[in-house]
C-alpha positions as a Markdown table, in Angstrom:
| # | Residue | x | y | z |
|---|---|---|---|---|
| 1 | Met | 138.6 | 38.5 | 98.7 |
| 2 | Arg | 136.9 | 37.2 | 95.6 |
| 3 | Leu | 133.6 | 38.4 | 96.8 |
| 4 | Ala | 135.1 | 41.9 | 97.5 |
| 5 | Lys | 136.5 | 42.0 | 94.0 |
| 6 | Cys | 133.1 | 41.1 | 92.6 |
| 7 | Gly | 131.5 | 43.8 | 94.6 |
| 8 | Val | 134.0 | 46.4 | 93.4 |
| 9 | Gly | 133.5 | 45.3 | 89.8 |
| 10 | Phe | 129.7 | 45.5 | 90.2 |
| 11 | Leu | 130.0 | 49.0 | 91.6 |
| 12 | Leu | 132.3 | 50.2 | 88.8 |
| 13 | Thr | 129.9 | 48.7 | 86.3 |
| 14 | Cys | 127.0 | 50.5 | 87.8 |
| 15 | Cys | 128.9 | 53.8 | 87.9 |
| 16 | Val | 129.9 | 53.5 | 84.2 |
| 17 | Gln | 126.3 | 52.6 | 83.2 |
| 18 | His | 125.0 | 55.6 | 85.2 |
| 19 | Ile | 127.4 | 58.0 | 83.5 |
| 20 | Leu | 126.5 | 56.6 | 80.1 |
| 21 | Leu | 122.8 | 57.0 | 81.0 |
| 22 | Val | 123.2 | 60.6 | 82.1 |
| 23 | Tyr | 125.1 | 61.6 | 79.0 |
| 24 | Cys | 123.1 | 59.5 | 76.6 |
| 25 | Pro | 119.6 | 59.3 | 78.2 |
| 26 | Thr | 117.6 | 58.9 | 75.0 |
| 27 | Pro | 116.5 | 55.3 | 75.8 |
| 28 | Leu | 114.6 | 56.6 | 78.8 |
| 29 | Phe | 112.7 | 59.2 | 76.7 |
| 30 | Ala | 110.3 | 57.6 | 74.1 |
| 31 | Tyr | 109.2 | 60.8 | 72.4 |
| 32 | Gln | 111.3 | 63.4 | 70.4 |
| 33 | His | 110.5 | 66.6 | 68.6 |
| 34 | Thr | 113.0 | 68.6 | 66.6 |
| 35 | His | 112.3 | 72.3 | 65.8 |
| 36 | Lys | 115.0 | 74.7 | 64.5 |
| 37 | Asn | 118.2 | 74.0 | 66.5 |
| 38 | Phe | 116.4 | 72.1 | 69.3 |
| 39 | Thr | 115.4 | 68.5 | 70.0 |
| 40 | Val | 113.1 | 68.0 | 72.9 |
| 41 | His | 112.9 | 64.5 | 74.6 |
| 42 | Met | 110.1 | 63.5 | 76.8 |
| 43 | Arg | 108.8 | 60.3 | 78.3 |
| 44 | Glu | 105.2 | 61.1 | 77.3 |
| 45 | Glu | 103.8 | 62.4 | 74.0 |
| 46 | Ile | 105.0 | 65.9 | 73.3 |
| 47 | Pro | 102.3 | 68.6 | 73.1 |
| 48 | Pro | 102.3 | 70.7 | 69.9 |
| 49 | Glu | 102.7 | 73.8 | 72.0 |
| 50 | Ile | 106.4 | 72.9 | 72.3 |
| 51 | Thr | 106.9 | 74.7 | 69.0 |
| 52 | Gly | 105.8 | 78.0 | 70.5 |
| 53 | Val | 108.0 | 77.4 | 73.5 |
| 54 | Leu | 111.1 | 76.8 | 71.3 |
| 55 | Asp | 110.3 | 79.8 | 69.2 |
| 56 | Arg | 110.4 | 82.0 | 72.3 |
| 57 | Val | 113.7 | 80.3 | 73.3 |
| 58 | Asp | 115.1 | 81.0 | 69.8 |
| 59 | Arg | 114.2 | 84.7 | 70.0 |
| 60 | Leu | 115.8 | 85.1 | 73.4 |
| 61 | Leu | 119.0 | 83.4 | 72.4 |
| 62 | Ala | 119.2 | 85.4 | 69.1 |
| 63 | Ala | 119.6 | 88.6 | 71.2 |
| 64 | Ala | 122.6 | 87.1 | 73.1 |
| 65 | Asp | 126.1 | 88.1 | 72.1 |
| 66 | Leu | 127.3 | 84.6 | 72.9 |
| 67 | Asn | 124.7 | 82.8 | 70.8 |
| 68 | Asp | 126.0 | 80.2 | 68.3 |
| 69 | Glu | 123.4 | 79.6 | 65.6 |
| 70 | Thr | 125.2 | 76.5 | 64.4 |
| 71 | Gln | 124.9 | 74.7 | 67.7 |
| 72 | His | 122.2 | 72.1 | 68.2 |
| 73 | His | 120.6 | 71.7 | 71.7 |
| 74 | Glu | 119.3 | 68.5 | 73.2 |
| 75 | Ile | 116.6 | 69.2 | 75.9 |
| 76 | Tyr | 115.3 | 66.5 | 78.2 |
| 77 | Ile | 112.1 | 67.2 | 80.2 |
| 78 | Ile | 112.1 | 64.6 | 83.0 |
| 79 | Asn | 108.7 | 65.3 | 84.8 |
| 80 | Ser | 109.6 | 62.9 | 87.6 |
| 81 | Phe | 111.2 | 63.9 | 90.9 |
| 82 | Ala | 112.5 | 60.4 | 91.5 |
| 83 | Leu | 114.0 | 60.0 | 88.0 |
| 84 | Ser | 115.5 | 63.5 | 88.3 |
| 85 | Arg | 117.3 | 62.6 | 91.6 |
| 86 | Phe | 118.4 | 59.3 | 90.1 |
| 87 | Leu | 119.9 | 60.8 | 86.9 |
| 88 | Leu | 121.4 | 64.0 | 88.3 |
| 89 | Leu | 122.2 | 62.7 | 91.8 |
| 90 | Arg | 121.4 | 66.1 | 93.4 |
| 91 | Asn | 118.4 | 68.3 | 94.1 |
| 92 | Val | 118.1 | 70.4 | 90.9 |
| 93 | His | 115.6 | 73.2 | 91.1 |
| 94 | Phe | 114.3 | 74.0 | 87.6 |
| 95 | Gly | 117.0 | 72.5 | 85.4 |
| 96 | Cys | 120.7 | 72.1 | 84.6 |
| 97 | Asn | 123.1 | 71.9 | 81.7 |
| 98 | Leu | 125.7 | 69.2 | 81.7 |
| 99 | Pro | 129.3 | 69.6 | 80.3 |
| 100 | Asn | 128.3 | 67.7 | 77.2 |
| 101 | Gly | 125.6 | 70.4 | 76.5 |
| 102 | Asn | 122.5 | 68.3 | 77.4 |
| 103 | Thr | 119.9 | 70.5 | 79.1 |
| 104 | Tyr | 117.6 | 68.9 | 81.7 |
| 105 | Val | 114.3 | 70.3 | 82.9 |
| 106 | Thr | 113.1 | 68.6 | 86.1 |
| 107 | Ser | 109.3 | 69.3 | 85.7 |
| 108 | Ala | 107.3 | 71.2 | 83.1 |
| 109 | Asp | 103.8 | 71.9 | 81.8 |
| 110 | Val | 104.6 | 72.4 | 78.1 |
| 111 | Val | 101.0 | 73.4 | 77.1 |
| 112 | Asn | 101.1 | 76.4 | 79.5 |
| 113 | Asp | 104.9 | 77.2 | 79.1 |
| 114 | Val | 105.5 | 76.5 | 82.8 |
| 115 | Ala | 108.5 | 75.0 | 84.6 |
| 116 | Arg | 108.2 | 73.9 | 88.2 |
| 117 | Cys | 110.8 | 73.8 | 90.9 |
| 118 | Glu | 110.2 | 70.3 | 92.4 |
| 119 | Thr | 112.3 | 70.1 | 95.6 |
| 120 | Ile | 112.0 | 68.3 | 98.9 |
| 121 | Ser | 111.3 | 71.6 | 100.7 |
| 122 | Pro | 107.7 | 72.8 | 100.1 |
| 123 | Asp | 108.9 | 76.4 | 100.7 |
| 124 | Asp | 111.0 | 76.2 | 97.5 |
| 125 | Arg | 108.4 | 75.0 | 95.1 |
| 126 | Arg | 108.3 | 77.9 | 92.6 |
| 127 | Ile | 107.4 | 78.3 | 89.0 |
| 128 | Arg | 108.7 | 80.2 | 86.0 |
| 129 | Thr | 108.2 | 79.9 | 82.3 |
| 130 | Leu | 109.6 | 76.9 | 80.6 |
| 131 | Ser | 111.0 | 79.0 | 77.8 |
| 132 | Glu | 113.0 | 81.1 | 80.4 |
| 133 | Thr | 114.3 | 77.9 | 82.0 |
| 134 | Ile | 115.5 | 76.3 | 78.7 |
| 135 | Thr | 117.1 | 79.6 | 77.7 |
| 136 | His | 118.9 | 79.9 | 81.0 |
| 137 | Glu | 120.4 | 76.5 | 80.8 |
| 138 | Ile | 121.4 | 76.7 | 77.2 |
| 139 | Val | 123.2 | 80.0 | 77.9 |
| 140 | His | 125.3 | 78.1 | 80.5 |
| 141 | Ala | 126.4 | 75.9 | 77.6 |
| 142 | Leu | 127.1 | 78.9 | 75.4 |
| 143 | Ile | 129.4 | 80.4 | 78.1 |
| 144 | Arg | 131.2 | 77.1 | 78.6 |
| 145 | Asn | 131.7 | 76.7 | 74.8 |
| 146 | Arg | 133.1 | 80.2 | 74.4 |
| 147 | Val | 135.6 | 80.2 | 77.4 |
| 148 | Gly | 136.3 | 76.5 | 77.8 |
| 149 | Trp | 135.5 | 74.1 | 80.7 |
| 150 | Arg | 138.3 | 75.1 | 83.0 |
| 151 | Ala | 137.7 | 78.9 | 82.6 |
| 152 | Asp | 134.0 | 78.3 | 83.1 |
| 153 | Gln | 134.7 | 76.6 | 86.4 |
| 154 | Arg | 136.8 | 79.7 | 87.5 |
| 155 | Leu | 134.2 | 82.2 | 86.3 |
| 156 | Pro | 132.3 | 83.7 | 89.3 |
| 157 | Ala | 128.8 | 82.3 | 89.7 |
| 158 | Trp | 127.2 | 85.7 | 89.8 |
| 159 | Ile | 128.4 | 86.5 | 86.3 |
| 160 | Lys | 127.3 | 83.1 | 84.9 |
| 161 | Glu | 123.9 | 83.0 | 86.6 |
| 162 | Gly | 123.3 | 86.7 | 86.2 |
| 163 | Tyr | 124.0 | 86.6 | 82.4 |
| 164 | Cys | 121.8 | 83.5 | 82.0 |
| 165 | Glu | 118.9 | 85.3 | 83.8 |
| 166 | Phe | 119.6 | 88.4 | 81.7 |
| 167 | Val | 119.3 | 86.6 | 78.4 |
| 168 | Ala | 116.3 | 84.5 | 79.6 |
| 169 | Asp | 114.6 | 87.8 | 80.5 |
| 170 | Gly | 112.9 | 86.4 | 83.5 |
| 171 | Ser | 113.3 | 85.2 | 87.1 |
| 172 | Ala | 112.0 | 82.7 | 89.6 |
| 173 | Ile | 110.4 | 85.5 | 91.6 |
| 174 | Asp | 108.3 | 88.3 | 90.2 |
| 175 | His | 110.1 | 91.5 | 89.5 |
| 176 | Arg | 108.1 | 93.7 | 91.9 |
| 177 | Thr | 109.0 | 91.4 | 94.8 |
| 178 | Gly | 112.6 | 91.3 | 93.8 |
| 179 | Leu | 113.0 | 95.0 | 93.5 |
| 180 | Lys | 111.2 | 95.6 | 96.8 |
| 181 | Met | 113.4 | 93.1 | 98.6 |
| 182 | Leu | 116.7 | 94.4 | 97.2 |
| 183 | Lys | 115.8 | 97.9 | 98.4 |
| 184 | Ser | 114.9 | 96.6 | 101.8 |
| 185 | Val | 117.4 | 96.9 | 104.6 |
| 186 | Ser | 115.8 | 94.2 | 106.7 |
| 187 | Gly | 117.8 | 91.4 | 105.0 |
| 188 | Asp | 114.7 | 89.5 | 104.0 |
| 189 | Phe | 115.4 | 86.5 | 101.7 |
| 190 | Thr | 113.3 | 84.5 | 99.3 |
| 191 | Pro | 114.3 | 81.7 | 97.0 |
| 192 | Gly | 115.2 | 83.2 | 93.6 |
| 193 | Leu | 116.3 | 86.6 | 95.0 |
| 194 | Gln | 120.0 | 85.8 | 94.6 |
| 195 | Asn | 119.8 | 85.2 | 90.8 |
| 196 | Phe | 117.5 | 88.2 | 90.5 |
| 197 | Arg | 120.1 | 90.4 | 92.2 |
| 198 | Trp | 122.8 | 89.0 | 89.9 |
| 199 | Arg | 120.7 | 89.6 | 86.8 |
| 200 | Leu | 120.3 | 93.2 | 87.7 |
| 201 | Met | 124.0 | 93.6 | 88.3 |
| 202 | Ile | 124.8 | 92.1 | 84.8 |
| 203 | Glu | 122.2 | 94.4 | 83.3 |
| 204 | Tyr | 123.8 | 97.3 | 85.1 |
| 205 | Leu | 127.2 | 96.5 | 83.7 |
| 206 | Ile | 126.0 | 96.0 | 80.2 |
| 207 | Ala | 123.6 | 99.0 | 80.0 |
| 208 | Ala | 125.1 | 101.6 | 82.4 |
| 209 | Arg | 128.8 | 100.8 | 82.3 |
| 210 | Arg | 128.6 | 99.9 | 78.6 |
| 211 | Met | 130.5 | 96.6 | 79.1 |
| 212 | Thr | 130.1 | 93.7 | 76.7 |
| 213 | Ile | 129.7 | 90.2 | 78.1 |
| 214 | His | 133.1 | 89.4 | 76.6 |
| 215 | Glu | 134.7 | 92.1 | 78.6 |
| 216 | Ile | 132.9 | 91.1 | 81.8 |
| 217 | Ile | 134.1 | 87.5 | 81.3 |
| 218 | Arg | 137.7 | 88.5 | 80.5 |
| 219 | His | 138.0 | 91.1 | 83.4 |
| 220 | Pro | 135.3 | 90.3 | 86.0 |
| 221 | Pro | 134.5 | 93.4 | 88.0 |
| 222 | Thr | 134.6 | 93.4 | 91.8 |
| 223 | Tyr | 131.4 | 91.9 | 93.0 |
| 224 | Arg | 130.9 | 94.1 | 96.1 |
| 225 | Leu | 131.6 | 97.3 | 94.1 |
| 226 | Val | 129.0 | 96.5 | 91.5 |
| 227 | Glu | 126.5 | 95.3 | 94.1 |
| 228 | Ser | 126.8 | 98.4 | 96.2 |
| 229 | Glu | 126.4 | 100.7 | 93.1 |
| 230 | Val | 123.3 | 98.9 | 92.0 |
| 231 | Ile | 121.6 | 98.8 | 95.4 |
| 232 | Ala | 122.5 | 102.5 | 96.1 |
| 233 | Ala | 121.0 | 103.5 | 92.8 |
| 234 | Leu | 118.0 | 101.3 | 93.3 |
| 235 | Arg | 117.3 | 102.8 | 96.8 |
| 236 | Gly | 118.0 | 106.3 | 95.6 |
| 237 | Asp | 115.7 | 106.4 | 92.5 |
| 238 | Glu | 114.4 | 103.1 | 91.3 |
| 239 | Ala | 112.6 | 104.6 | 88.2 |
| 240 | Ala | 115.6 | 106.5 | 87.1 |
| 241 | Leu | 117.8 | 103.4 | 87.4 |
| 242 | Leu | 115.5 | 101.2 | 85.4 |
| 243 | Glu | 115.1 | 104.0 | 82.8 |
| 244 | Arg | 118.9 | 104.3 | 82.6 |
| 245 | Leu | 119.2 | 100.6 | 82.1 |
| 246 | Gly | 116.4 | 100.5 | 79.5 |
| 247 | Ser | 115.5 | 97.6 | 81.7 |
| 248 | Arg | 113.0 | 95.0 | 80.8 |
| 249 | Ile | 112.5 | 94.5 | 84.5 |
| 250 | Ala | 110.5 | 97.7 | 84.5 |
| 251 | Thr | 107.9 | 96.2 | 82.2 |
| 252 | Pro | 108.1 | 92.4 | 82.8 |
| 253 | Arg | 106.1 | 89.8 | 80.9 |
| 254 | Pro | 103.3 | 88.2 | 82.8 |
| 255 | Arg | 104.5 | 85.2 | 84.9 |
| 256 | Pro | 102.9 | 81.8 | 84.9 |
| 257 | Gly | 99.5 | 82.0 | 86.6 |
| 258 | Glu | 99.4 | 85.8 | 86.2 |
| 259 | Thr | 97.3 | 87.9 | 83.8 |
| 260 | Pro | 98.7 | 91.1 | 82.3 |
| 261 | Gly | 98.4 | 93.8 | 84.8 |
| 262 | Gly | 96.7 | 91.5 | 87.3 |
| 263 | Pro | 97.8 | 89.9 | 90.6 |
| 264 | Glu | 99.7 | 86.7 | 90.6 |
| 265 | Ser | 97.7 | 83.6 | 91.1 |
| 266 | Arg | 99.3 | 80.7 | 92.8 |
């Protein structure tokens, strides 16, 4: 009995220590860099290129209706698959944002503004820009701060993820592939397509239906109805839809490993 109590006490102590470490992980990250409303933490020396990355994040957030210029953002770039699994206790793709507002990025090349999806499955090892990834995760915090934790839990995932992708102005798959697959009737799927679909739906609501994100959050539209409208319009006349949306998807920025106007290099 005494041994069992000691075991339970030890487990509880480990759990408490782990929670404290997840929410206050600074001791694990020896280097810090603060720029504007952001503090980046890394376990290795932080390249000077982080300033440019954060400037891009700042510009993207400034265009978001939910942005709070008074809020400071803590960003932890882990760069270790093992440490990422230990801290977050799950297989996180590019990053995540915890209820206390901390943003985690699992793997990144700061110099080249690249975030990597480090997963067990080799088929799901994608890349996107680091600035998009940080922006996406911070927008999750902005939504949660605006509506509250409980309301955020009830908010449909397609609205949250779609709006985060919309503000981040990017996706984990290139836009040409995403549009082609959404128009296809074959049911093909690739990692990242779901968030790309949700982003286009949010963009449709904001640009075509003239809804604000506040209205979308307060009165979430019917998912199937919005999806069917977007797919029908996309299959009918893709160029007309993108022009109607004033869509940035029509003229996307080059993705990591891609030169302007050139093919993607993996």
